[in-house]
C-alpha positions as CSV (number, residue, x, y, z in Angstrom):
1,M,-1.8,-51.1,-17.3
2,S,0.8,-52.9,-14.9
3,S,-0.4,-54.0,-11.5
4,I,1.3,-55.0,-8.1
5,I,1.0,-58.7,-7.0
6,R,1.7,-59.3,-3.4
7,C,3.1,-62.7,-1.6
8,N,4.8,-64.1,0.8
9,V,7.4,-66.4,-1.1
10,A,8.5,-65.4,-5.1
11,I,10.0,-68.5,-6.6
12,V,11.7,-67.2,-10.0
13,G,12.5,-69.9,-12.0
14,A,10.1,-73.2,-12.6
15,G,13.1,-75.7,-13.3
16,L,13.7,-78.4,-10.9
17,A,15.4,-76.5,-8.1
18,G,11.9,-73.7,-7.9
19,G,9.6,-76.5,-8.5
20,L,10.8,-78.8,-5.4
21,I,10.7,-75.6,-3.2
22,A,7.3,-74.9,-4.0
23,L,6.0,-78.3,-3.7
24,A,7.8,-78.4,0.1
25,L,6.4,-74.7,1.0
26,R,2.9,-76.1,-0.3
27,E,3.1,-79.2,2.3
28,M,4.7,-78.1,5.0
29,R,3.7,-74.0,5.3
30,P,0.3,-74.1,3.6
31,G,-0.6,-70.8,4.5
32,C,2.4,-69.6,2.9
33,D,1.4,-67.5,-0.1
34,V,3.6,-68.9,-3.1
35,R,4.3,-67.3,-6.5
36,L,6.1,-69.8,-9.2
37,I,7.2,-67.2,-12.3
38,D,9.0,-68.7,-15.4
39,A,9.5,-67.6,-19.0
40,A,8.1,-71.0,-20.1
41,G,5.0,-72.6,-20.2
42,V,5.7,-75.7,-18.4
43,I,7.1,-76.6,-15.0
44,G,10.4,-78.5,-15.3
45,G,11.3,-78.0,-19.0
46,N,12.3,-81.2,-20.6
47,H,14.9,-83.1,-18.7
48,V,15.0,-86.6,-17.0
49,W,16.4,-86.2,-13.7
50,S,18.0,-89.6,-11.7
51,F,19.0,-90.0,-8.5
52,F,20.5,-93.0,-6.2
53,A,18.5,-94.1,-3.4
54,S,21.4,-92.6,-1.0
55,D,21.6,-88.9,-2.5
56,V,18.6,-88.2,-0.4
57,A,18.0,-88.3,3.1
58,P,14.9,-90.7,4.6
59,E,13.8,-87.4,6.1
60,H,13.6,-85.6,2.9
61,R,12.1,-88.5,0.4
62,W,8.6,-87.2,1.1
63,I,9.6,-84.2,-1.6
64,L,10.7,-86.6,-4.5
65,S,8.2,-89.6,-3.5
66,P,5.1,-88.1,-5.9
67,L,7.6,-87.0,-8.4
68,I,9.2,-90.6,-9.2
69,T,8.1,-92.3,-12.4
70,Y,10.8,-94.9,-12.8
71,G,12.8,-97.3,-10.2
72,W,15.1,-100.4,-10.2
73,D,16.8,-102.1,-7.3
74,S,20.3,-101.9,-8.8
75,Y,22.4,-100.6,-12.0
76,D,25.4,-101.4,-14.2
77,I,28.4,-99.8,-15.3
78,A,31.2,-101.3,-17.7
79,F,34.5,-100.0,-19.0
80,P,37.2,-101.5,-21.3
81,A,38.3,-103.5,-18.4
82,H,35.6,-103.6,-15.9
83,G,32.3,-104.2,-15.4
84,R,29.7,-104.6,-12.8
85,T,26.5,-104.6,-11.1
86,I,25.6,-102.4,-7.9
87,R,22.9,-103.4,-5.8
88,E,21.6,-99.8,-5.0
89,P,18.4,-98.8,-5.7
90,Y,18.1,-96.1,-8.6
91,F,15.3,-93.9,-9.9
92,S,14.0,-91.3,-12.1
93,I,11.8,-88.3,-12.3
94,E,10.7,-86.8,-16.2
95,S,9.9,-83.0,-16.2
96,D,6.2,-84.2,-17.1
97,R,5.8,-85.5,-14.2
98,L,7.0,-82.5,-12.2
99,D,5.2,-79.9,-14.1
100,K,1.7,-82.5,-13.6
101,V,2.0,-82.4,-9.5
102,V,3.0,-79.1,-8.9
103,R,0.1,-78.0,-11.0
104,E,-2.2,-80.4,-9.0
105,K,-0.5,-79.3,-5.6
106,L,-0.3,-75.8,-6.2
107,P,-3.5,-73.2,-6.6
108,P,-3.8,-71.5,-10.1
109,Q,-2.7,-68.3,-8.7
110,A,0.6,-69.5,-7.4
111,L,1.8,-70.3,-11.1
112,M,2.9,-67.3,-13.1
113,L,4.2,-69.1,-16.5
114,R,5.0,-67.4,-19.9
115,R,6.3,-64.4,-17.7
116,K,9.3,-62.9,-18.7
117,V,11.4,-61.7,-15.9
118,A,13.2,-58.3,-16.5
119,E,14.7,-57.8,-12.8
120,V,15.0,-59.6,-9.8
121,T,15.8,-58.3,-5.8
122,P,15.6,-59.7,-2.7
123,T,11.8,-58.4,-2.2
124,A,10.1,-57.7,-5.9
125,V,10.1,-59.4,-9.0
126,V,9.3,-56.9,-12.0
127,L,8.2,-58.3,-15.3
128,A,9.0,-57.8,-18.8
129,D,5.2,-56.3,-18.9
130,G,5.5,-54.0,-16.5
131,D,3.5,-56.0,-13.8
132,R,5.4,-56.0,-10.1
133,V,5.5,-59.0,-7.9
134,E,6.3,-57.9,-4.2
135,A,6.9,-60.7,-1.6
136,D,8.2,-60.9,1.8
137,G,11.3,-62.5,0.1
138,V,12.4,-63.8,-3.8
139,I,14.4,-67.0,-4.6
140,D,16.1,-67.2,-7.6
141,C,16.2,-70.2,-9.4
142,R,17.1,-69.4,-13.1
143,G,19.8,-71.6,-13.6
144,A,23.5,-70.7,-13.8
145,G,25.0,-67.7,-12.7
146,D,28.2,-65.9,-14.5
147,L,30.1,-69.5,-15.0
148,S,33.5,-67.0,-15.5
149,H,33.6,-66.9,-12.0
150,L,34.6,-70.9,-11.9
151,D,37.6,-72.5,-13.4
152,M,35.4,-75.6,-15.1
153,G,34.9,-78.4,-17.6
154,W,31.9,-79.5,-18.8
155,Q,29.4,-82.6,-18.8
156,K,27.6,-82.6,-21.8
157,F,24.7,-84.7,-23.2
158,V,21.9,-85.3,-26.0
159,G,19.4,-87.8,-24.6
160,E,17.0,-90.0,-26.6
161,E,14.0,-92.3,-25.9
162,L,13.6,-94.5,-28.4
163,E,10.5,-96.5,-28.9
164,L,11.8,-100.2,-30.1
165,A,10.4,-102.7,-32.5
166,A,10.9,-105.5,-29.7
167,P,11.8,-106.0,-26.1
168,H,15.0,-104.9,-25.0
169,E,15.4,-107.4,-22.6
170,A,17.8,-104.9,-20.3
171,P,16.0,-105.5,-17.1
172,R,18.4,-102.3,-15.5
173,P,19.8,-99.1,-15.8
174,M,23.3,-98.9,-17.5
175,V,24.3,-95.8,-15.8
176,M,28.1,-95.6,-17.4
177,D,29.0,-97.7,-20.4
178,A,32.5,-96.4,-21.4
179,T,33.2,-99.1,-23.7
180,V,32.4,-96.8,-26.5
181,E,34.6,-94.9,-28.6
182,Q,36.2,-92.0,-27.0
183,I,35.6,-89.1,-28.1
184,D,36.1,-85.5,-27.2
185,G,37.2,-86.6,-23.6
186,Y,35.7,-89.0,-21.2
187,R,32.6,-90.3,-23.3
188,F,29.9,-92.9,-22.3
189,V,26.4,-93.9,-22.7
190,Y,24.2,-93.7,-20.5
191,C,20.5,-96.3,-20.4
192,L,17.2,-96.4,-18.5
193,P,14.8,-99.0,-19.9
194,F,11.4,-97.1,-19.5
195,G,9.3,-100.0,-20.7
196,R,9.7,-103.2,-22.6
197,K,9.9,-101.4,-25.7
198,R,11.6,-98.2,-24.3
199,M,14.9,-97.1,-23.7
200,F,16.3,-93.9,-22.8
201,V,20.1,-93.4,-24.2
202,E,22.2,-90.4,-23.7
203,D,25.3,-89.9,-25.0
204,T,27.6,-88.3,-22.7
205,Y,30.9,-86.4,-22.7
206,Y,33.7,-85.0,-20.1
207,S,34.4,-82.2,-22.5
208,D,36.6,-78.9,-22.3
209,T,33.9,-77.2,-24.2
210,P,30.4,-77.3,-23.8
211,E,29.5,-77.0,-27.6
212,I,27.0,-79.7,-28.0
213,A,27.3,-81.4,-31.9
214,V,23.6,-82.8,-31.8
215,T,23.8,-84.3,-35.0
216,D,26.9,-86.6,-33.9
217,N,25.4,-87.5,-31.1
218,K,22.0,-88.9,-32.3
219,S,24.5,-90.5,-35.0
220,R,26.2,-92.2,-32.3
221,I,23.0,-93.3,-30.2
222,A,22.0,-94.8,-33.4
223,E,24.9,-96.7,-33.7
224,Y,25.1,-97.8,-30.3
225,A,21.3,-98.8,-30.2
226,A,22.2,-101.0,-33.5
227,A,25.0,-102.2,-31.8
228,R,22.9,-103.5,-28.8
229,G,20.5,-105.2,-31.2
230,W,17.8,-102.6,-30.9
231,Q,15.6,-101.4,-33.5
232,V,14.4,-98.4,-33.0
233,E,11.0,-97.5,-34.8
234,R,10.5,-93.5,-33.4
235,V,12.7,-91.3,-31.0
236,A,9.9,-90.2,-28.9
237,R,11.8,-87.6,-26.8
238,Q,14.9,-85.7,-27.2
239,E,17.0,-83.6,-24.4
240,S,20.1,-82.1,-24.6
241,G,22.3,-80.2,-22.2
242,A,26.0,-79.1,-20.7
243,L,26.4,-79.3,-16.7
244,P,29.5,-77.5,-15.0
245,V,32.1,-79.6,-13.8
246,A,33.9,-77.5,-11.2
247,F,37.3,-77.3,-10.1
248,G,38.1,-73.9,-8.7
249,G,36.4,-70.7,-8.7
250,D,35.6,-67.6,-6.6
251,F,32.4,-68.9,-5.1
252,A,31.5,-65.1,-3.6
253,G,31.9,-63.6,-7.0
254,Y,29.6,-66.1,-8.6
255,W,27.1,-66.0,-6.1
256,N,27.4,-61.9,-6.4
257,S,26.7,-62.3,-10.0
258,G,23.7,-63.9,-9.8
259,G,22.1,-60.8,-7.8
260,K,23.7,-59.7,-4.8
261,Q,21.6,-59.8,-1.4
262,V,19.4,-62.2,-3.6
263,A,18.4,-65.7,-2.3
264,K,19.1,-68.2,-4.9
265,A,18.9,-72.0,-5.0
266,G,19.9,-74.5,-7.8
267,M,22.7,-74.2,-10.3
268,R,22.2,-70.0,-9.8
269,A,23.3,-70.9,-5.8
270,G,26.1,-72.7,-7.0
271,Q,24.7,-75.9,-5.6
272,F,25.7,-79.2,-7.7
273,H,28.3,-81.8,-7.5
274,P,31.5,-80.3,-8.9
275,L,32.3,-84.0,-10.6
276,T,29.2,-84.7,-11.9
277,G,27.2,-81.5,-12.6
278,Y,24.3,-83.0,-10.7
279,S,21.5,-80.8,-8.8
280,L,19.1,-82.8,-7.2
281,P,20.5,-83.9,-4.3
282,D,21.0,-80.2,-3.5
283,A,17.6,-79.3,-4.5
284,V,16.0,-81.4,-2.4
285,R,18.0,-80.4,0.8
286,T,17.5,-76.5,0.0
287,A,13.7,-76.9,-0.4
288,A,13.6,-79.1,2.7
289,A,15.5,-76.2,4.0
290,V,13.3,-73.5,3.0
291,A,10.1,-75.5,4.3
292,R,11.8,-75.5,7.7
293,M,12.1,-71.7,7.9
294,T,9.5,-69.5,9.5
295,D,10.9,-65.9,8.4
296,Y,10.8,-65.9,4.4
297,S,11.9,-62.2,4.7
298,G,14.5,-61.1,1.9
299,A,17.3,-60.8,4.5
300,A,16.3,-64.0,6.1
301,L,16.2,-66.2,2.7
302,H,19.1,-64.8,1.6
303,E,21.2,-65.1,4.5
304,A,19.9,-68.9,5.0
305,L,20.6,-70.1,1.7
306,H,24.1,-68.4,0.9
307,G,25.3,-69.9,4.2
308,M,23.9,-73.3,2.6
309,A,25.7,-72.7,-0.4
310,A,28.8,-71.2,0.5
311,S,29.2,-74.0,3.6
312,T,28.7,-76.8,1.0
313,W,31.0,-75.1,-1.5
314,G,33.5,-74.9,1.0
315,S,32.8,-78.7,1.8
316,R,33.6,-80.1,-1.9
317,R,37.1,-79.2,-2.5
318,F,37.9,-82.9,-2.3
319,Y,35.1,-83.0,-5.5
320,R,36.9,-80.6,-6.9
321,M,40.4,-81.9,-6.6
322,L,39.1,-84.9,-8.6
323,S,37.6,-82.7,-11.1
324,A,41.2,-80.9,-11.4
325,M,42.6,-84.5,-12.2
326,L,40.4,-85.4,-14.3
327,F,40.4,-82.6,-16.6
328,K,44.1,-81.7,-16.0
329,A,46.2,-84.5,-14.9
330,A,44.7,-86.9,-17.8
331,E,44.8,-86.8,-21.4
332,P,41.1,-86.6,-22.9
333,E,41.0,-90.3,-24.3
334,E,42.5,-91.5,-21.2
335,R,39.9,-89.6,-18.7
336,Y,37.9,-92.8,-18.5
337,R,41.0,-95.0,-16.8
338,V,39.8,-92.3,-13.5
339,L,36.6,-93.5,-13.7
340,E,37.5,-97.2,-14.5
341,R,39.7,-97.2,-11.2
342,F,36.9,-95.6,-9.1
343,Y,34.5,-97.8,-9.8
344,R,36.6,-101.3,-8.4
345,L,36.2,-99.5,-5.0
346,D,33.3,-100.7,-2.7
347,A,29.8,-99.7,-3.7
348,R,29.0,-98.3,-0.3
349,L,32.2,-95.5,-0.9
350,V,31.0,-95.4,-4.7
351,S,27.1,-94.3,-3.2
352,R,28.6,-91.7,-0.1
353,F,30.4,-90.4,-3.5
354,Y,27.7,-89.4,-5.5
355,A,25.6,-88.2,-2.5
356,G,28.7,-85.7,-1.8
357,H,29.1,-87.4,1.8
358,S,32.4,-89.1,1.3
359,T,33.8,-90.4,4.8
360,A,38.1,-89.4,5.3
361,F,38.7,-92.8,4.9
362,D,36.8,-92.3,1.5
363,K,38.7,-90.2,0.4
364,L,42.3,-91.7,1.6
365,R,40.8,-95.1,-0.2
366,V,40.2,-93.2,-3.4
367,L,43.7,-91.6,-3.5
368,T,45.8,-94.9,-2.2
369,G,47.5,-96.9,-4.8
370,K,49.0,-95.9,-8.0
371,P,47.3,-93.1,-9.8
372,P,45.4,-93.5,-13.2
373,V,47.1,-90.6,-14.4
374,P,51.0,-89.0,-14.5
375,I,51.4,-88.4,-10.6
376,G,53.8,-84.8,-11.4
377,R,50.5,-83.6,-13.4
378,A,48.3,-85.3,-10.7
379,I,50.1,-83.0,-8.2
380,A,50.2,-79.8,-10.5
381,A,46.0,-80.2,-10.7
382,I,45.6,-81.1,-7.3
383,R,47.7,-77.7,-6.1
384,E,45.6,-75.2,-8.9
385,T,42.3,-76.3,-6.8
386,N,40.7,-74.0,-4.5
């Protein structure tokens, strides 16, 4: 027999965006009755999320502080003709930690895991087993909507956490190693030292297609580890994914594809950096904004989150233009030159770029000088941006 569950806020999707909103509400609105609903049995899936200190405003860092598992005071980048160390704190969060903290902070009845969702409305969630969650308001955080509304490429990756036979002697992250062979677009390797004998290595591609050749990626990770002199004893964990890199599209159509008049957050709301595909900084800002609200009706949540997402989309045309230049103006095997030139710029400019807070001078500086792509194709790509 089906049942009806009532609450103040129902969050559909227990990934990063949903988990952060649940934690922020628990901290700022402890009397708010929340339900976190997901078909999976864990919170956050199987992921590592990383961010620069400047990605998150100081007043919002309380949301992430309990979740951080690793931190460094600087990071490296490497290109065929340029390499440097950037003095910017960098942090990583593991999904296991997100799962643990959410379970500790939220009361047991708040977690509705292994519950498949059949339908979502602004004030109700219908489950596949017939149960129904009725809420003052619903926030849908279940991942991307209909991406056919966006003009885009992909940042796709396979990552492996390696246990090594001996210490790796890498003191800080290698956020972007583009000295590797360029395959399937712009390719780089990303390394996070999780311990003296533990290294997370991710093989990443800015590609025209989302298909992931996992076997090839794993082989290239093994080759990269061997080239670095790392003897791998075992692969402790593996993850893969494909993030959208947007250079245009119909935001209204994309938003409505995820449920018209339904409040949304995370990828489903189009809240991701157009060039990197990363959603963590937006997820933190959204969680803080929801926690500050006092009206959690479906209409109020929709108005607030739609307004936030639409404003963010409108403010990021510059980043979509750069994405268009990367994908449409540069030959796939030459795309690395765009990032190589970018990383020669001031470290503070680089930080503001990743946070999505580039100043007018930053934008001018990025575009000044000889472009690393054919000028005619660059102009054509800019004209197509929306």
